[in-house]
N, C-alpha and C positions, 0 to 999 in steps of 0.2 A: 789735186785729183788723184789718191790712187786708184787704180783698178782694180778689177775681181781677181781676184787668186781662179787658178786651172781647175775642173774639178775631173775626179777620174771616179766613178761611179762606183767600177767593178773593176779590180785589179786583183792578180795572182801573185803580184812585182813586190819586191819590198825595200825598203829604202826611201826616206826621205829625199825627197825632190823637192827645194827650195819657190814657195811661189806654187805649190801642187797640195791641193785636198784631197785624201785616195778614201775608198771605202778600200778594202782588207778584204777577200774572200777567202777561207778558212782552208788549207790545204788539210790532207789527211793527217796529217803528221801532227799539225797545229793543233791540231780539233783532239788526238789522241791525249796527246802533253798539257794541255789547255795552256800552250805559247803564245802568247797572241801578241802583235803587234802592237803599236802604241796609236790612235787615233780611232774612229767607227768601224767597225769591223762586221762582217756577216758571216752565219754558220750555218751549216747545211750537210746532208747526203747528195752528191752529188749523181745524177742518173747512172753516169758511167759506173761507179764505184761498186755495186755489187757484184758487179763481173771479176772483181779481185778479192774480195771483202764476205765473209761469213755474217748466216744470220745472227749468230752469236754477236760478230765484230757491230752488226746495222745496231744491235739491242742495245750495245756501249754507246754507240756513237749518240743515238737517239737523247740518253741519260745526259751524254755531259753538255752537247746542246741545250734541250730542255735545262737542265741547271745552269748554265750564261746566260739561259734569257731568262729567268726569276731572279738572279743575281743585276737583272738593268746592266748586262755590260756588252751589247749587242744591236746596234742600229738596224741589222735586219734579221731574218731569216733565209737559207738559203748560201750557194744557190742548189735547188729541186726543179722537180719537169719533169717531162718526157722526151724521149727522142725514140724514135719508131725505126732509129736504125739501126735499135737495141731490142730484136723482138723478142729474144729467147729470156728476157727478163719483164720485159712491159708491164706485167698485170702486179709486179712488185714493183716498180715505179708510181706507177697509178695508188698502191697503198699506200708509199711513201710521200707521192705526194698530197695526198689526203692526210698525213698528221701530220706535213710541214703548214698546210696551210689552217688545219685546227690551233695549231703553238705559233703560229702569226696571228688569228683574229684574238688568243687568249690573251697577247701580251701587248695588243694593237702595233705590231711590226710589220715593217714592208716588206715584201715575197720577194725574193730574187730568183725569178725563174730562166727556166734551160729551155728553148720550144725548135725541136726539130721536128718537123714533118709533120706536127701536133697542133697545128693553127685549129681543125675542126675538133678536137678533143678538147682545147680550154674552152670555146664558143659553147662545148654543151656541157661543161663542169660550170660556166654563168650562168649559165638556163636555167640549173637545177641549186645550183651557191650562188647565194648574190654577200661579196666578201665586204668588208667595212674599211679592210686596211690598202691600202697603193700594192697594185702590182707591178714591176720593174721585168718587161722583158730584155735580159743583157744579150747582146748579139741579133739585134734582128733583124733577121732575113726574110719575113712575110711581104705582104704586096699590100695597096693599099686599101683592097676589098676586108681585108682583115684587119687592119688597122680601125678600117670606120666601125666593122663588128664590133670589136671587143669593146670598144669606148664607148659605144651604145649600149653596151652590156656593164660596162664598168667602167663609170667616165675616169675612174682614178686610175687610169693606164696611165704608164709610160716605157718608152722604148730608148734603149743605147744602144751605142752603133761604133763600131771599132775598128779590125783592122778589113771590113767589108767596104767599109770609105776608101782602101787604096785596092783590094781586088776584086769589087763585086761593080759591074756600071748600072745591073739594075737596081741595088741599093741607093747608091748613089743618089740614081733617080726619083729613087722613094722618100728620100731625105725631103725633099721640098713639101711631101704632101703628110706629115708629120707636125703637128702644131707647137710652134716650140716652146708651149711650158709643157708640154709632156715628153721633152730632148733629153738625153742622158750619151754624153760620149767616156769612151772606154779604153783602155789598154788589155784587159784579158787576161793572159797569157805570154801575149808577145813580146817578147821580149826586145826587138828589134821595133818597137812603134812607138814612137815621142807624142804624146799626149798636146804639145804646143803644138806637132806638125798636123795630127788630128783635129784637131780645133781650124786650122788654119785652112783644110781642106773643106770643114765644114762649111766654113765661112763662105769660102770662096763657094760652094754648091749652090748655097740658101741667100747668095748674092747680101751679106747682112755684115755689117761690122763684126769685126771680130771680137772688142770690148761688146759690143751688144752682146752677140752670143753667150761669150764668159761670164756676164752679171746677169743673162737670161738663164743658165742653164746651175749658176750657183743657187739663182730664187728657187727656180724649182727642185735645189737641195732642201734648202731649206723649209720651203715647202712642209716639204716629203721629211724633212725632221723635227717641225715643229708638231706633225701629227702624232710626233711618238714620244713625244713630254709629257 
């Protein structure tokens, strides 16, 4: 019997690793050049990017993302989202999030979310608009109450963890409150992180067998992937 592969749901790193299935989040340069890595990819305008690019460049990126979605070259839309550590262009973040939301709904693709001190904003959005596609909160650092509220408003929410499993006791404690069928693991942009070590750490924290955790996460991934086929 072969064991399940490791699934890295959100990574900015490149390079094939044997036994690891990765979902690549496109960088600004990759999106501009449309030089896509192999495998599943997500594309979106990161909420930090407006600090460094013009409104004209944003429109060009939106056109590129739309083209990729229309040609069925995307696994998901994002990462997009809201980050209140950047208040000077928070209104633009909200506008861009709505654009990504609509694109994900049009093409029935998962929406990959960046959430920093914006849990209440996402809850307000969910009270006003009910998405029909999965939402994946990457590098989630909320609390148990936010998890419960998000799942109540949108049962197709998922939560991914990476470097916080290394450096945040609060997140490690939170891990046990995440339903396993809503859990993912990621490396994000952390070059020093090893996906194998992250799974070991998560399995130990959850008191589950490593192979069971790998199989469950891969099952979650296949469920999201089936939803877009």
